[in-house]
C-alpha positions in Angstrom: -68.6 40.7 13.4 -68.5 44.0 15.5 -65.4 46.4 15.2 -63.0 45.9 17.4 -59.3 47.9 16.2 -60.1 51.9 15.3 -63.5 52.1 15.8 -65.4 54.3 14.1 -67.5 55.8 16.9 -64.1 56.8 18.3 -62.9 58.4 15.8 -63.3 62.3 17.0 -62.2 61.3 20.3 -59.1 60.0 19.1 -58.4 63.3 17.3 -58.8 65.3 20.5 -56.5 63.4 22.5 -53.9 63.3 19.9 -54.2 67.4 20.0 -53.4 67.2 24.1 -50.2 64.9 24.4 -48.9 65.3 27.6 -45.2 66.2 27.4 -44.1 62.4 28.1 -46.0 61.0 25.1 -45.1 64.2 22.9 -41.2 62.8 23.7 -41.5 59.4 23.4 -44.2 59.7 19.8 -40.8 61.3 18.7 -38.9 58.6 19.2 -42.1 56.1 17.8 -43.0 57.9 14.8 -41.5 57.3 10.7 -40.7 53.3 12.1 -38.0 54.3 14.4 -38.0 51.8 16.7 -36.9 48.8 14.7 -38.3 49.8 11.9 -42.3 49.2 12.9 -45.5 51.4 12.7 -46.5 52.7 15.4 -49.5 54.7 15.7 -51.4 56.7 18.5 -54.5 57.1 20.0 -55.9 53.9 19.0 -58.8 52.5 20.0 -58.9 48.7 21.2 -62.9 47.7 21.9 -63.9 50.8 23.5 -60.8 51.6 25.6 -57.5 54.4 23.6 -54.4 53.2 24.0 -52.1 56.0 23.9 -49.9 54.1 21.6 -50.8 51.5 19.2 -48.2 48.7 17.2 -50.7 46.8 15.3 -47.6 44.4 13.4 -47.0 42.8 17.0 -50.8 43.4 18.8 -48.5 46.0 21.5 -50.4 48.6 23.3 -48.0 51.1 25.1 -49.8 53.3 27.9 -47.6 56.6 29.6 -50.1 57.1 32.6 -49.7 60.5 34.8 -50.3 61.2 38.2 -54.4 59.9 38.3 -53.2 56.7 37.5 -51.8 55.9 40.8 -55.5 56.7 42.9 -56.7 53.5 44.0 -60.3 53.4 41.6 -57.7 54.4 38.6 -55.7 51.2 39.2 -58.6 49.2 40.1 -59.8 50.4 36.6 -56.4 50.1 34.7 -56.4 46.6 35.8 -59.6 45.9 33.7 -59.0 47.6 31.2 -55.4 46.0 30.9 -57.6 42.5 31.3 -60.1 43.4 28.5 -56.9 45.1 26.1 -55.2 41.9 26.5 -58.3 39.3 25.4 -58.1 40.9 22.0 -54.5 39.1 22.0 -52.9 42.5 22.9 -50.0 43.1 24.8 -49.9 46.1 27.1 -47.2 47.8 28.8 -47.0 50.6 30.9 -44.8 53.3 31.7 -45.0 56.8 34.1 -44.7 60.6 32.5 -41.9 60.4 35.1 -40.1 57.3 33.5 -39.8 58.6 30.0 -38.9 62.1 31.3 -36.0 61.6 33.3 -34.5 57.7 31.2 -36.6 58.0 27.8 -33.6 55.3 26.9 -34.3 52.8 29.3 -38.4 53.2 28.3 -37.3 52.5 24.8 -34.7 49.2 26.1 -37.6 47.6 27.9 -40.3 48.4 24.6 -37.7 46.8 22.3 -38.0 44.3 24.6 -40.8 43.4 24.6 -41.0 43.7 20.9 -38.3 41.3 20.2 -39.4 38.0 22.7 
C-alpha cells in the first residue's frame, strides 16, 4: 500500500515550508502546538497524499489551511477545490481560514476549529 500520510519523499519540502511560515500561521501555531487546543496534538506542514497542509491533527483526521491572497485567484480557487476533494477522499476533514481571519480574529478561528473538533 502506498504511503499516504507524511510521505518520506516530501520531507525536505515540508521542512522548507516550516522555515518560512507566514505571520498568520505562526500565530495559529502558537495556539495549537503542545496540545494547547482541547489537548489534541497538531502537526504543521504535514503531507496527505501529494499535498502538504498547514496543520494536521492525526487523532481527528483534521486538516487546517490558512490561505493568503494568492488563493483568491480563479485558478487557485479551482485548484483548491480539487485539492480539498482529494484530501477529503482520505477521510480527512479540511477547514480553511484566510490570513486576515487569523490575524484579525484569532479567538473566533480557534472557536470554529474547536466546534469542528467536537462535532
